[in-house]
N, C-alpha and C positions, 0 to 999 in steps of 0.2 A: 145388387147386391145387400145385404141383409146379413152383415154382422157384426156377433157383440166385439167389443175390442178392447183394452183395459190393457192404462197407457201408468204408472204408476212413476215419479222415482222417492227410492225406500231409503235411503240414504246411508244404506252399507248394512250388506244381508251378515252383520255375526253375534245377533241374538234371535234364541228361539222362535219368541215374542215376532217378530218382524213376518218371522218363515210362516210362521199359525198366519197371521192375517194373511196376506198375498193367497195365500193355499185356504185361507175360509170364504176373499170372496172370489176366487176362481171358483169354484165348490159352488156363491152363491149366484155369481152371475150366470156363469156356464160359458163365461168367452172365447170365440174361437180366435185366438188372436189375445196375449200376454206379455207385454214389455216395458222389462224397467231395468227405472236407472240408475247409475252412481248405485252399482252393485259392490263396488268396493270387493271383487272378487277373482282377483286370481286362477286360479282354473277354478273350470266348468264342469261336475260330471252326472252322466244320468242318476245316481242320487241324490244328488242336492235337484234336480229336474224335478223324481218322481215324489219329495220334501213340498216341491212347489205345486203343481200339477196335478195329485196324486194320484190318484189307479191308470184314469182312463188316458189312451196312449198318447203324447205329445212330438214335437221334429222340434227341435231346439238347436241358434246358433248362437255366438254371443260376444264381447270383445271383453279379452281380461283387461281387470281394473291395473294401471301404474303404480303395485304396491296398495298403498290402501286409499288409488285414488279410478277416477275414475268405475265402466264398466257397466258394458252393457247383454241383457241375457233377455233375446225372442223367441218366444213360445206358441207356437200354432199347434191346434187341435188335425191330428190325420187322420186323412180324408177330403175331409171338410172344403180344404187348401191347399197349392200344393208349388211348392217354390222350384219354380221357371231356372229361376239366377238369382245373385247375390252379392254385391257389397260390402265388403267390412274398410272401416273407417276410422281415424281417430278420435273423432264422435258420435258417428253414427254404426246403425245398421238399418241397409237397407234390401225388401228380401221385393224381386218383384215374383207376384204370386198370379195366380193360375183359376181360378174360382169351380168347384169337383160339380156344380150342381148349373154352369153354362157358358166354362168354360171359356169367362169375361176378366184378362189380365188385370194388373195394378199393382202400382210400387207402391207399400209402405216402408217408410223412413223411420227408427227409432230416435230418437235425438238428446245427448245428454252434449250443451256446450260448453266453451269455455270460460271457463270462473276463471282466469290471467289474461291479463291486458295489453299481454305478450302475442296472443296465441290467436285475440279476436280475430286479427284481416284474417288471418289462416282457414282457424273454426270460419267464417261465411264460402270462400274462398271453395273450398272444399265441396260444404253446400254448394254452392253452386254449382263445381261438378258432377252431383249427382247428375242433373239436368242434363248435362252436356251426350252422355251415357244413355239416360231411360226416360225415354217421349209418353210412355204412359201414362193411364192416371190417377194422382199423384195424392197419398193424402201421408202428411205428416203429429207424429201425436209427441209432447216434449222431450224434456226439456232445455228450453232454449239455454238456460240464465243469462236476460234478459228481457223487457218487459216492454209490451209497445207504449198504453195513453196510459199516465203520471199514476193514475188512481188504480193499476193489476198490484201498487204498492202503499201498504201505509205510512211508511214513512220514506224520503227525498232521494231516490236511486239517482248517483250520482257518476253513473257507465252513459253516460250522457249522445257521446261518438260511438257508441255497442249500439243503443237507444235507433240510431237512424239507420245504423245498418242493417237491422233490424228487419225498420219500415222499409228500404231503400231494395233487401228481398221476395220480404210476404205482394210490392207494391208491381217486383221487377217477375213472378209466376203466377201475379191473377192469384194468389192465395186468400180461400176466405178463415177468415176469423171464426168460426166458430162459436155458436155464447155459449156462454156458462147454465150451466141448470146448478140447484141447490144454494151451496156456502157461495160466501163472496170472497177465498181465498181458496189456495188448494194447500200454500208452505205456512212454512213456518220453520226459522234455526230453529227456534226452543232455549234462547238466550231470555233472563232479565228477563231485560225487553226486549218481547222482539221485532224482531222482524214476516211479518207474514208480505206475502208476495203469492198472484199469480203464473200456474209456473206450467200451463194445457194451454196449452193450444195444437192447432187438430187444423191443417189446411187440406183442401181438396182442388185440383187446378185439371179437366177437364177439357180446359183447350189444348 
C-alpha cells in the first residue's frame, strides 16, 4: 500500500483562506485521500469539492455538521482507490477501500470525537462497533478530541476519564500510534493564552 493520506481538522470551512489552504496542501502533496474534520458544513456539493480538490477528479462522501458543530468531508482520488463499502456515523466516516493496483482491501476511518462529556461513552462505543462490522486492516485518522500521554498538551487536560477510554480503545484493537514528524503540536485553539495539543493518531491494525 503506497498512498499519501492527508487528515486535517480545519475548524470550519467558513473562510476562503481555509479553502485555499486545503487546496494548496492538496496541490503540493498530491494525496490519494484527503479528509477534513470539523467542516462546519451542513451541505457539501460538487462546487465545494472542486474548490478543495482542484481540477483532478475525485469521489467524496461526507457527514453533515449539526449547525456550526462537527462535520467530516472524505475525498479520494478516482481510479486509484475504489470504495467497496462505507459507514456514516455521528462521529466518523468509514470507507472500505480496494486499491486499484493490487486489489488490497483495507478500512480507513476519519474521526471527529465527542467534545461534550455527555457523549464520551457513546463516541467510544460507536468506534468499537465499527470493528464488529469490518475486520479489514484498519487505519484511523484524527481528531479524537482526546489525548494519550499528558505531554501531548501544553496545559493540563481535565478529561482523565476520556483519556482512559482512549487508551483502552487503542489497547483493545492493538492500534499503533504513529510517531510525529516536524512540529511538537498539531492544533491550537488560538486564544489569548492558547492551548496546544497533538490531535493526530493514525492507527494501523494488521491483526
